N, C-alpha and C positions, 0 to 999 in steps of 0.2 A: 165112435159114432153113436149118437143118441138115436133111440127108436121109440115108436109108439106101439102099445099093445092093447088090443081090445079083447075082452073076454066074452065068450059065448055063454048062453044060458046054462050050458052043462059044465061051465068052469074051464073049458079048454080055451087056449089062446088062438086068436085069429092070426093070419099072416102079419108080420111086422113090417112097417114101412120106415125107411130111414129118414131122419130129419137132418138135413144138411145145414147145420148152424154155420153162418159165415164166421171165419176167423179174421177177417179184415173189415175195415169200415167201408160200408157201401154208400155212405152219405157224404155230403159236403163236397161233391164234385160238380163241375160245371155241366155235367151230362148225367143222365139217369143211369142207374144200374138195376137191372131186373132182379127180383128175389130168386133164389135158386130153386130147382125142383126138389120136392120132398119124397118122391116115390121111386127114385133111382139115383144112380151115380150122376154127379155133375160132370159134364163133358167139357173140358177146357182145351184150348188150342194155343200153342206158342209157335211162332215161325221165325226163321232167320237163316243166316248163312252158316254160322257156327264154325268159322275157320279158326284153327288153332284153339280148339275147345278149352276153355279155362274156367277158373272158379267163379268168375263173374257170370258166365253163362249158367253154371250149375246153381248158383244162388237164385237167379231169376226163376229157374225151373222149380227149385225147391219152394219158393214163395207161392208159385201157382199150385203146386201139388198140395200144399198145406192150407190153401184158402178156405176149404170146406172139409167137413167130416169125411166125405166119400167122393173122391175125385178120380176120374179117368183122364190122364194127361196125354194128349197127342201133340207131337212136335213135328212141324213141317220144315223140311230142309230144301232150300232152293238148289237146283242143279247147276253144273258148271257153265252151261251155255248162257243162261239168264244172268248168272252172277258176273261172268266176265263181260257181258254186254252192258249191264247197267251199273256195275260197281267197279270191276277190275279183276285182275288176276288174283287167284287165291293161292295159299301155300299148300293146303291139302286138296286132294281131288274130292269130287262129290262122294265117291265110295268111302273114302277115308272119313269124311265128315258124317256120312250116315252111320258108319260103324262107331264113331266117337259117341254119338247120341244113344246108340243101343246099349252102351256100357254105363250110362248114367242111371243111377238108382231111382230117380224121380220120374223117369219116362216110362209110360206104358206102351206107347206105339210111336214109331217113326214113320212119317209120311214122306216118301221120296218124291222128287220132282214137284215140290210144293209151288204154288203160283207165286210169282213175284209180288203181286198185289192180291190180297184175299178178296174173293167175290161172294156175292149172295148165293150163287149156285154151289160154291164150295162149302159155305157154312151149312146150307141145308143138306147137302149130300152126306156130310160127316156128322150131322145132328149136333152142331157145336153150340153150347150154351153161352160160353164166354171166350172171347179172344183176349189173351194176356200179353201185355207189353207195357213198357213205361209210357206214361201218357203225354209225353212231349209230342207235338205235331211231327209226323214223319212224312216228309215230302218225297215224292218219287214219280217219275213218268208224267210230269206236268200237273200233278195233284198236290195240293198243299198238305193234306193229311190223308194217307191211305186208309186210316182207321176211322175216318169221320163218319161214314155211314153205319159202321158197327156201333159207334158211340151213340148215334141217333136212335138205334134200336134197343139200347140198354143192354147190349151184349159185350161190352168192353170192360175188362177187369184190369186195373193198373197194377204194375209191379214196380219195385224200386231198383234203379241201376246201382251197381257197385262201383263207387268212385275209385279212380286210380288204376283200373285195369280194363283193357280192351284189346282186341286183336290188333288194332292200329298201333297201340302203345308197344305191344310185344314186337311187332315188325320194326318199329322205330328203334327199339333197343338193339335189335340185331344189326340194323343198318349202321347205327352209330358206332358199333364195334366190328364193322365189316372186315377190316384188315386182320384183326385179332382172330376172328373165326376162320378166315382163310388160312392163316399161318397154322392154326391148330389142326385143321383138317389136312393140310399138306403134310404136316408132321406125322399124322396118323396114316399116311400112305395114299391119300386120295390124289388123283391126277388133275392136271390143269383142265383136261377135258371134262372130268366129272364136275369140276367147280365152275366150268364155263368161263375160264379166264385165259388170256393169251400166254404165250411162251415167256415173253418179257415180264409179264405180271407175275408169273410163277417164280421166275428167277429173283425178282424183287422181293417176293414174299419169303423165299428160301433164305435170301441174304438177311432180311430183317429177323427171321427166326434165329439165324446163327448169331446175329448181333445181340438179340435178346438173351440167348443162352449164355453168350460170353459175359454180358452184363450181369446176369444172374450168378454166374460162376465167380466173377470178380467180387461181387457184393458178398457172396457166401464166404469166399476166401478172406476178405477183409474182416468180416464178422468173426470168423474163426481166429484170425490173427489177433484181432482186438481182444477176443476172449482169452487167448493164450497170454497176451501181454498183461491183461488184468490179473490172471492167475499168478504170473511171475511176480508182479508187483505186490500182490497179497502175500506170496511166500516170502519175499524180501522184507516186507513190513513185519511179518511175524518173526523172522530171524533177528531183525533189529530190536524188536521188542524183547525177545528172549535174551539177547546180548545185553541190552540195557538193564533188564531185571537181574541178570547174573552179576554185573558189575555194581549195581545198586545194592544188592545183597552183600557183596564183598565189602563195599564201603561201610555198610552198617555193621558188619562183623568186625571190621578194623576199629571202628569207633568204639564199639562195645569192648573189644579187647584192650584198647588203650585206656578206656575209663576204668576197667577192672584193675589194670596194672597200676595206674595212677592212684586209685583209691587205696590199694594195698600199701603203697609207699607212704601215703599220707597217714594211713592208720598206724603203721609202724613208727613213724616219727612222733605221732601223738602219744604212743605207748612210752617211748623214751622220755618224753617231757613229764610224765606223771610219776617218775621215780622219786626217792628221798632227796630233799634239797640240802646240800652241804653248806654250812656257814662259810661265808667267804673269809679267807685268810687276810687278816689285817697286817699289812706291812708297815711298820713304823719307821720313822726316819732314824738313822743311827745317832745315838746320843754322844755328846762330847765325852772324852775319856776323863775319869775322875783324877784329880791331882792327888798325888800321894803326899802325905804329911812330910814336911822337911824340917829339919832341925838346924838351928843356927850353930854358930861356933860355940855359943855359950850353952848349947844343949837345950835351949828352949824352942818350942814349936813356933814355926812361923805361920802366920795367918795370911 
């Protein structure tokens, strides 16, 4: 928080006064917004039902609390009677809703039994500088915008809604899964009376619970069986691979052994071929027998 300090003639400081610098844009709205007080805390007021208090509520209160340097945030909570009359049944009681706000870090004061529509008397009694709410027109009790007179006085400070979350959305989620929540609570031991359901509805929910459990068991069993089958197939695949590798290695060893044996025989044969070469024996044809000289009767040689 920024402050101003004035020094006296003797050098001592006078009392400091807070300067409430706006943290939000106070211009550009179709309604005026008064400047904040600078000599005290800014007193802000938020109101609502705050059923099933959620982070959307908390963010709106955080925006209000952080609007100026020094804020005192009051939160008005409507009672059950007005809420049930003008809007409908709540999930939490008014005491539970009051207590939810007391535990929010941004809240300085919870105002019980807050008026359904803020009045001038209420603003003056609580010395409210600004009423904080999203600036969409809020119709209620035959009025187009219950904050119109506050805007006219320059005492309205807009906040931003958090999209995607509201009490109605939460209730819709619960209703859409109504049977699932019934089965869950019956399984936890709650009775049909506790859940405000008939005997037949209770038996129907119990049966659905049993069927859901059976379905879950079957699905889990199938998943486990599938896992076991995949494990067996992987084991079988590994065994086939090992067997294939074994016989492939044996085949390679056989081929290597055969090659070694064959190479040795070829080598030995080549050694024999490189010995001394003998001249071939020439076999001649047998010659005719020589005729012996013959002598005639006269003793002379015959030719």
